[in-house]
C-alpha positions as CSV (number, residue, x, y, z in Angstrom):
1,M,12.3,-29.4,-61.8
2,N,14.4,-26.7,-63.5
3,A,15.9,-24.2,-61.0
4,F,17.5,-20.9,-62.1
5,I,19.7,-19.2,-59.6
6,V,20.7,-15.5,-59.9
7,Y,23.6,-14.8,-57.6
8,A,24.8,-11.3,-56.7
9,H,27.9,-11.2,-54.5
10,P,31.4,-10.1,-55.5
11,E,33.2,-12.6,-53.3
12,S,32.9,-16.3,-54.0
13,Q,34.3,-17.3,-50.6
14,S,31.6,-15.2,-48.8
15,F,28.8,-16.8,-46.8
16,N,26.5,-16.0,-49.8
17,G,28.9,-18.0,-51.8
18,A,28.5,-20.9,-49.4
19,L,24.8,-20.7,-49.6
20,L,25.0,-20.8,-53.4
21,R,27.2,-23.9,-53.3
22,R,24.7,-25.6,-50.9
23,S,21.9,-24.7,-53.3
24,V,23.6,-26.2,-56.3
25,E,24.7,-29.3,-54.4
26,T,21.3,-29.9,-52.8
27,L,19.3,-29.3,-56.0
28,H,21.5,-31.6,-58.0
29,A,21.3,-34.3,-55.4
30,G,17.5,-34.1,-55.6
31,G,17.7,-34.7,-59.3
32,H,16.9,-31.2,-60.4
33,E,18.4,-29.3,-63.3
34,V,20.2,-26.1,-62.2
35,R,21.5,-23.0,-64.1
36,V,23.3,-20.2,-62.4
37,S,23.9,-16.6,-63.4
38,D,26.8,-15.4,-61.3
39,L,26.4,-11.7,-62.1
40,Y,29.8,-10.5,-60.9
41,A,31.6,-13.4,-62.5
42,M,29.7,-12.7,-65.7
43,R,30.6,-9.0,-65.4
44,F,26.9,-8.3,-66.0
45,D,26.3,-4.7,-67.0
46,P,23.5,-3.3,-64.8
47,V,23.1,-0.1,-66.9
48,S,19.9,-0.1,-68.9
49,D,20.1,1.9,-72.1
50,R,20.3,1.4,-75.9
51,R,22.8,-1.4,-75.3
52,N,19.9,-3.6,-74.4
53,F,19.0,-3.8,-78.1
54,T,20.4,-4.8,-81.4
55,G,18.1,-2.5,-83.3
56,R,16.1,0.7,-82.9
57,K,12.5,1.5,-83.1
58,D,13.1,5.3,-82.7
59,P,16.7,6.4,-83.4
60,A,15.9,10.0,-82.4
61,Y,14.4,9.5,-78.9
62,F,15.0,6.7,-76.5
63,K,12.0,5.3,-74.6
64,Q,12.9,2.0,-73.0
65,Q,9.5,0.4,-73.0
66,I,8.9,1.2,-76.7
67,E,12.2,-0.3,-77.6
68,E,11.5,-3.3,-75.5
69,L,8.2,-4.0,-77.3
70,H,10.0,-3.6,-80.6
71,A,12.7,-6.0,-79.5
72,V,10.1,-8.6,-78.5
73,E,8.6,-8.3,-82.0
74,T,12.0,-8.5,-83.8
75,A,14.0,-10.8,-81.6
76,G,16.2,-7.7,-81.0
77,F,17.5,-8.0,-77.5
78,A,21.2,-8.0,-76.9
79,P,22.7,-11.5,-76.6
80,D,23.3,-11.2,-72.8
81,L,19.7,-10.3,-72.2
82,A,18.3,-12.9,-74.6
83,A,20.3,-15.6,-72.7
84,E,18.8,-14.5,-69.3
85,M,15.3,-14.4,-70.7
86,E,15.7,-17.9,-72.0
87,K,16.7,-19.1,-68.5
88,L,13.5,-17.5,-67.1
89,R,11.4,-19.3,-69.8
90,W,13.2,-22.5,-68.9
91,C,12.9,-22.5,-65.1
92,D,10.2,-23.7,-62.8
93,L,11.9,-22.1,-59.8
94,L,13.8,-18.8,-59.6
95,I,16.1,-18.2,-56.6
96,L,17.6,-14.8,-56.0
97,H,20.8,-15.1,-53.8
98,F,22.0,-11.8,-52.5
99,P,23.1,-9.8,-49.4
100,L,20.7,-7.0,-48.3
101,W,22.4,-3.8,-49.2
102,W,20.9,-0.5,-48.2
103,F,17.6,-2.1,-47.6
104,G,17.3,-3.6,-51.1
105,L,18.9,-5.5,-53.9
106,P,22.6,-4.9,-54.7
107,G,22.9,-2.6,-57.7
108,I,24.0,-5.4,-60.1
109,L,20.9,-7.5,-59.3
110,K,18.5,-4.5,-59.5
111,G,20.1,-3.8,-62.9
112,W,19.5,-7.4,-63.9
113,V,15.8,-7.0,-63.2
114,D,15.7,-3.6,-64.9
115,R,17.2,-5.0,-68.1
116,V,15.8,-8.6,-68.2
117,F,12.2,-8.0,-67.0
118,A,11.4,-6.2,-70.2
119,M,8.0,-4.9,-71.3
120,G,6.4,-7.4,-73.7
121,F,8.4,-10.2,-72.2
122,A,7.9,-10.1,-68.4
123,Y,4.8,-7.9,-68.3
124,G,2.5,-5.7,-70.5
125,G,-0.6,-6.0,-72.5
126,G,-2.7,-6.9,-69.5
127,R,-0.2,-9.5,-68.3
128,W,0.6,-8.7,-64.7
129,Y,0.2,-10.1,-61.2
130,T,-2.0,-13.3,-61.4
131,K,-2.2,-12.9,-65.2
132,G,1.5,-12.4,-65.6
133,P,3.8,-14.3,-68.0
134,F,5.4,-16.3,-65.2
135,V,2.2,-17.7,-63.7
136,G,2.9,-21.3,-62.6
137,K,6.5,-20.6,-61.8
138,R,7.8,-20.1,-58.2
139,A,10.3,-17.7,-56.9
140,L,12.3,-17.6,-53.7
141,L,14.7,-15.1,-52.0
142,C,17.8,-16.4,-50.2
143,L,19.4,-13.4,-48.5
144,T,21.8,-12.4,-45.8
145,T,21.6,-9.3,-43.5
146,G,24.1,-7.3,-41.5
147,G,21.8,-6.8,-38.6
148,P,20.1,-9.3,-36.3
149,A,16.5,-10.5,-36.6
150,A,15.2,-8.2,-33.9
151,I,16.2,-5.0,-35.6
152,Y,14.1,-6.1,-38.6
153,G,11.0,-6.9,-36.6
154,P,7.7,-5.0,-36.8
155,D,8.9,-2.7,-34.0
156,G,12.6,-2.9,-34.9
157,L,14.8,0.1,-35.7
158,N,15.4,-0.9,-39.3
159,G,11.8,-1.6,-40.0
160,D,9.8,-4.8,-40.7
161,I,11.7,-7.1,-43.1
162,H,8.5,-8.0,-44.8
163,Q,7.9,-4.4,-45.7
164,I,11.5,-4.0,-46.9
165,L,11.2,-7.0,-49.1
166,F,7.7,-6.1,-50.4
167,P,9.0,-4.1,-53.5
168,I,11.0,-7.2,-54.5
169,Q,8.6,-10.0,-53.7
170,H,5.4,-8.2,-54.7
171,G,6.6,-5.4,-57.0
172,M,9.1,-7.5,-59.1
173,L,8.2,-11.2,-58.7
174,F,4.5,-11.4,-58.0
175,F,4.0,-8.5,-60.5
176,T,5.3,-10.7,-63.3
177,G,3.2,-13.7,-62.2
178,F,5.5,-15.8,-59.9
179,N,4.2,-17.6,-56.9
180,V,6.5,-16.1,-54.3
181,L,7.6,-18.5,-51.5
182,P,8.5,-17.2,-48.1
183,P,12.1,-16.0,-48.0
184,F,15.1,-17.6,-46.4
185,I,17.1,-15.1,-44.3
186,A,20.4,-15.6,-42.6
187,W,20.6,-12.9,-40.0
188,S,23.8,-11.0,-39.1
189,V,26.1,-13.5,-40.7
190,A,29.2,-11.3,-40.3
191,R,28.8,-11.7,-36.5
192,A,27.7,-15.3,-36.6
193,T,29.9,-18.1,-35.2
194,D,31.0,-21.0,-37.4
195,A,28.5,-23.2,-35.7
196,E,25.7,-20.7,-36.4
197,R,26.8,-20.5,-40.1
198,R,26.8,-24.3,-40.4
199,A,23.3,-24.3,-38.9
200,Y,22.1,-21.8,-41.4
201,L,23.5,-23.9,-44.3
202,D,21.8,-27.0,-42.9
203,V,18.5,-25.2,-42.6
204,W,18.7,-23.9,-46.1
205,G,19.7,-27.3,-47.5
206,E,16.7,-28.8,-45.8
207,R,14.4,-26.1,-47.1
208,L,15.6,-26.9,-50.6
209,R,15.0,-30.6,-50.1
210,T,11.5,-30.3,-48.7
211,G,10.2,-26.8,-48.9
212,F,9.1,-26.4,-52.5
213,E,5.5,-27.3,-51.6
214,D,5.4,-24.5,-49.0
215,A,2.3,-22.2,-49.5
216,P,3.3,-19.0,-51.4
217,I,3.0,-15.6,-49.7
218,A,-0.8,-14.8,-49.8
219,F,-0.7,-11.6,-51.9
220,P,-4.3,-10.7,-53.0
221,P,-5.1,-11.6,-56.6
222,L,-6.1,-9.1,-59.2
223,E,-9.8,-9.8,-58.8
224,A,-9.6,-8.7,-55.2
225,Y,-9.2,-5.1,-56.4
226,D,-11.8,-2.7,-57.7
227,E,-11.6,-0.6,-60.9
228,T,-9.4,1.9,-59.1
229,F,-7.0,-0.9,-58.1
230,R,-7.9,-0.7,-54.4
231,L,-8.8,-3.7,-52.4
232,R,-12.5,-4.4,-52.4
233,R,-14.2,-4.1,-49.0
234,A,-15.7,-7.2,-47.6
235,P,-19.5,-7.2,-47.8
């Protein structure tokens, strides 16, 4: 299996860094191929603009989706984006490693999605959700939080973690065709004891050894929706 890890944390000695190292070690030990994009180490630019492209479809007016379609037709993506796109083509499994910041992705990772998930490459032309370009591939979030599990429960102050992650898991990953596996979450790691952190690493390692056959999150497929894109009512 080919595993592509996108890692978004500025400190390599952080617990996120420890999770990344456990990922690489465990996957390699299982005989899998691994590629890692360490966005901070790469100094990945999250700003999406004309720098995404080596040419121009319309020099007078910038519309990103039009330029993306043109770049797909002309192999006109900037080298940093073309390299990330090739990793997505190559992988069977995509893992996003990140801390939950302000109830979402760190800016550098959101910018990676903005730039790399380009129209004509990751979606478009009727290719979305269960007809997306990445159908058959799997995706998995490995994230840390500042707060404990209870605060992210259905009745918790911060809101249900599954609703918080919905824009990422459904709106970015499932939208482009991935089968999205249930996330791995290490809760409140800043306040965790060393023993608790070791336990998280062990659970994550075991998940990587045995969990790839887990059933994906059961998002409704395209055919479950009517012509107005609302779920059909059961007869």
